[in-house]
N, C-alpha and C positions, 0 to 999 in steps of 0.2 A: 504494499499499499503505500510505501515511501518511495517508490519509483522503480524503474527497470533495474534489475540485478545483473542479468547476463542474457545472451542469446544462445540457444541450443536447437538443434534439428533432430527430430525423432527419425529412427530407421526402423525398418520391418522388425517386428517382434518386440520393440521397445514398448514400455508402458508410459501412458501419460497420466500423472497423478494430479489430482486436484485436492488441495488440502481444505479441510472444513474449518477454515479461519475466516474471519472478517475479510481479509484480503483475497481469499480463494485462489491462493497462487497456484500456478502450474509448473510442474517440473517433469523431467524425463527420467526414467529409471530402466536400466538394462533388464531384460527378462530374468537372467540368472540372479541378480541382486534382489529384484522384486520378489522372486518365489522364495529367496532365502530370508527376506525382511518382513513380509506381510502375509497374513492368513485371511482367507475369505470370511465375510461377516454376513452380507446380505446384498440383494440386487437394489439399485437405487433407480428412481424414476427419471433421471436426467441422462441416460445412456452411460452413466458411470456405475461401477459395482463398488460397494463399500467393502473395504479390507480394514483390519487392525494391524498395527505394527507389532512385531514379535521381538524386536532387537533392542539394544541399548546403544547410547552414544556417549562419547566423552565431549564436554562442552567448555570452551574458554569464553568467558565474558570479555569484551574489548572495552574494559573500564578506562577511565582517563588515566589512573595509575599504571595499568598494565601498558597502555599505548605509550606512555611516557617511559616506562622501564625498558621497552622494546625499541625505542626510538622510532615509533610509528606515528603518522599524522592521523588526525581525527577522521578522515576518509583516506583510504587507500585502495589499490587494486592488487588482486593476486590472480594466478592463472587457474581456471577450472580444468578438471580432467579432460574436457573436450577441447581445450585449447583456446578458449575464450576469456577475456578479462572479466572479473567479478569485483563489484564494489563491496567494500566492508566499511562500516561506520562505527563511530564511537557508540558504545552501549549494545551493539549487535553481539551475536555469538559465532564463534567459529566452532563447528561440530564435526566430529569424525567417529566412525565406528571403532569399536575396541581394537580391532586389528589395525588401525591407522592407514587403512588402504586408500583413503581419499579424505578430502576436507571441504567443507562448504560453509557458506554464510547463511544465517537465519537472523532476520530482523527481530529485534528485542520483543516486540509485541506478539509476533507470530510464534517466537520461541516459547513464550509462556502460554500461548493457546495450543501448543502442540505437544510439548514435553512436561513431564513431572520430574521434579528433582529427587534424587534418592540419595 
């Protein structure tokens, strides 16, 4: 909801995921990752199917202190696994699966609408 994060293009067999947040953000997940991270819940009326997540993530809050300690600007870009730049902003979260195989950005509001702290 705070603007365009990045651009990606789906390929055959990819899943397009629409989060059930106020922003209703869309993102692409490779079939193998989708099958490992989500389980069927129910059919939905809008041509999507509802799934629930089965995995955990490690999250780093991009607090002012963290950005200063890492010598990062309040807004910066990093490269997504698909090769496009992704914006990260102060108070966002950088998130990765426990195997640290990838890293992605989640805006603060959507993070708390999507994840539970453990």
